[in-house]
C-alpha positions, 0 to 999 in steps of 0.5 A: 500500500502507498503511504500518505501523509496527514490530510492537513499539511504542516504550517510555518509560523515564520515567513520566508523573510524572517527565516532568511534573516534568522537562518541565513545560508541554512535557509538558502540551502533549504530553498535550493533543495526544493523547499517551497513552504509548509512542512518537510517531506514529499507530502509537506507533513514534516516539521514546518518550524525550525527547532529552537535552542534554549540556553540553560542558565549558568550553574543550572543542572539537568532537570528531574523531568528531562529536557523536554521543551513544549515546542510546536514543530508542526504548526498545529492549531490549539484548541479555541478558547472562549473570551472568559477563559482568556480573561481568567487569571492564571493560577498561582500553582501553574506559575509555581510548577513552571519554576525550576525544581530543586529536587536534584540537590542533595540537601533540597529538603532543608530548603522546603518552606517551614509552616508556622502557626500563630494565634490571633493575639500574636497576629494582632500584636505584630507591627503593621507593615509600613506603608510607603506614600509618594506625594508628587503633587508639588515641585518636590517629591515627598515620601510618607509612611501614612496619611497622618504623617503626610498631613503633619508634614504639610501642617508643620511647614505651611510655607513649603506646603504652598510652594506649588501654589506660589509657583502656579501663582507666579506663572499666572501672574507672568502670563496675565502681565503679558496679556495686560501689556499686550492689551495696553499696547493694543489699546494705545494702537486703537486710540491712535487709530481713533485719533487719526480717524477723528482728525481725518473726519474733521478734515472731511467735514470741513471740506464738505462744508466749503462748497464751490466758493470754498473749493476756489479758496482752497486753490488760492491757499495752495497757491500761496503756500507754493509761493512761500515754498518758492521764496524759501528755496530762493532764500528770500524769506526768513523764519520770522517772515514765514511765521507771519505769512502763515498767521495771515493765511490762518486768519483769512481762511481758517476753514480752508487751512484746516481742510487742507491740513496746511499746518503740516505744510507749514511745519515742513516749511519751518524746518529749512527756514530755521536752519537758514535763519538760526545758523548764525545765532549764538544762543548762549550769548544772545538767547532772545535774538534767535527766540524772537524768530519763533515769536510768530510761530508761538502766536500761530500755536495760540491761534490754532482751532481745537478743543479748549483745555485747562491750559487754554482757559489759563491763557496758555496753549490748547492741545493742538497748539502744544503739540505743534509747538513741541514738533516745531521745537524738535525740528527747528530749535533743539538741533541748533541748541545741541550744536551750541551747547557743545561749546558751553562750559557748565561751570559758567552756569549763568549763560545756561540759566539765561537761555532756559529762562528766555525759552520760558518767557518767549516760548512756553514752560513746556519748551523750557523744560524740554531744553533743560532736560534734553540739552542742559542735563546731558551736558551736566552729566558729561561734566560730572563724569570728567570732574576729579575732586583730587585735582579740581578746585571748583566744587561741583555744587557751585555749578549744579545747585543753581539748576535744582529749581529748574531740573528738580528730581531729574538731577538725581541721576548725578548723585550716584557718580558724585557720591562715588567720586567724593567717597574715593577722595575721602580714602586719603583724607586726613581730618586736619584738612578742612576742604572735605567739610566745605566740599560735603556740607552743601550736599547735606540737604540735597543728597538722599539718605542712600547717598549721604549716609555712606559718606558720613560713615567714611568721615566718622571712620577717619575721625575715629582713627585720628582720635584714637591715635591722639596721645593723652598726658597731663601737660602738652596736650594736642587738641587738634584731633578733638577740634577737628571732630567738633568742627563737623557739628552741624553736618554730623549729628551730636550722638554720632560725635559722642559715639566716636568719643566714647569709642576712641577718646574716653577709654584712654582718657580714663586710663590717663586719669587713673595713672595720674591719680596713682602717682605719689606726687599727684596734686588733686588741684591739678587733676581737678583743673585738668578735668575742668579743662576737658569738660569745658572743651566738650561743653558743646556736647553737654546735652549728650547722656553718654558724655555726662556719664563719662565725666560722672564716672571720672568724678567717682574715680577721683572721689574714690581715690581720695577716700582711699588715701591714694593721693599726695599729702598736698591733696589730703588737705582738700578731701571732698566729702560730697558731690556738692563740694566737688561741684563747688570745687569745679566752679572755683577752678582757675582758667582752663588750661588745655595744655596736656600731652604725652604718649598715648596709654593703652585703652582700658577695658570696661571690666577693669573699671568695674573691678576697681569700683567693686574693690572700692565698695568692699573697702568702704563696706569694711570701714563702715562695718557693713556686710559686702558679699555676692548674692545668688540672685543675678539681675539682667546677667549682672552679679548682685552684691549685698551692701548692708541692707541694700542690694546693688550691682555695677554696670559701666562704673555706675552703682544701681541699688534696690532697697531691701523689702520691709517684709523680708524679701530680696528687693523692696523697690526699683533699681536706680543709680545712686551716689556713694553718699546715698548708697551708704545711707541705704546700706545703714537704713535698717541697722540698729 
């Protein structure tokens, strides 16, 4: 019997192109042998798909179920499945069966999962699995373990929680700002269109109202304008005559003048006429001579028809007249002034002021302001840029301040370069040079605080350094640094001068005083005279509280030294027992002699003064039989001492006392500064 293949031939799963790509020469040899598709063999019932090779993973051994591979070589169709079967989830058991078996390993039994059982209480006691929440709602990614934690982080940092809102708000603001700007430009564009249309409509209405006679008059007006142009070309008419002729035409034919738009023609005729008539005009020498050429044109501006405005009711120009005069100034006046101002020296400010005032008088305030802004101000800026305070002996305020009434706040563009140059010149300035005072004082009421305060800070630093280098001795004193500092009163505030004295003068002064009082040959009358001389020198600052405290501290030191017997024998006969006697001694001093001098002693720290005053209080308490000891109760960070029945603390060489409470408390009243006599009375207050 003849063998026959299966009724259904095998089917290829890959096309000829895929086979040629994947198998190359092998597939070409197969085609040469007669393969035309389907399965192998005479009846095409052999395998139709190539045998696939599966690479075994590294270290993986043979499987206990062999090396069978579920591969369809004949291309047979599988059973058709329903939609429910295709969508049904695959069982986990099938996925577990597909995993490689571990049964071939020797100790495979040890890897089997262990089964453990837990009670309900143990399951409830276990810590729940941590939740991981990724919040990507804002510009920054946040990770939280629970919704409560996420809400807490947002409430704790309210500012950070608004980052997204602020970001979106900025984008919206930027977007709508651009829209507003675009709408504003569009509105301005349409307003210009409406204005042009309105002007054109007025011209059309004026032309329609003329009639036949008016049309004939328009031809005559055009002929007159043509004649003016011919005379201008021939050089037979000046700018003033041109303005007079235009005024005459406007008076005779106002409707025709407006209908033909003759104002623009007049403006085109004014430009060449101005260049010819004003060519030899010297505006800085004779400003009124050239401005009189424009007088008929100013009259023309006042005669132009237009809606009455506030300016016209005040006797000025209406909108049409102001616009025409501004255009006339741009093409006829300002070019000539710019050419002439190049040769002008701003230090000779009188000529510039005369020019601006003449423009204000003969033309208008608007034109005068335009001349000042467009012609004068650029020249002033150029002069400021070339000014050097180190070599130039002319102060800039002498030629800039006269323009304050005219230019006003527009001059503020000059303040920054002037301040920079003045600050540079102060780098090498010495306080003994009075030129800085005369150079800076005129700017005190002109500069704003942003430009004035940096200059004053630099002046104070130079004065402070000079005063710190001043030596202090009982005789041969050089007072020039102190006088240089006091000379700035009126420019520098008194409290700033007092701060310089507190920082650089009084520490050395107190040290010199104590050194003098420790000398065995010290005579208190000389010390008192020296003290009075300095007090008289600084009398102008007597209202400053810091200066008063410094001199009061010196009095306490002198009194303490006398009470301790630290002065010479000649001074022991003149012991001062009270503040009133000390003031009487000051009043009875002879003439103040300010001849002090010597090497500058080292500045004394405030802690050294406090220590010496505390030792002095301890000695006074021992002499008077009072208890003096530190207490555990501090006040504002200061050590509090018991002084008899009173409590005290020392701050900046002043004694602050609070009396003892009647009920036995620590403090029976407010803290207040007291003298030594009052301190003794409070300390002995409750003593038997």
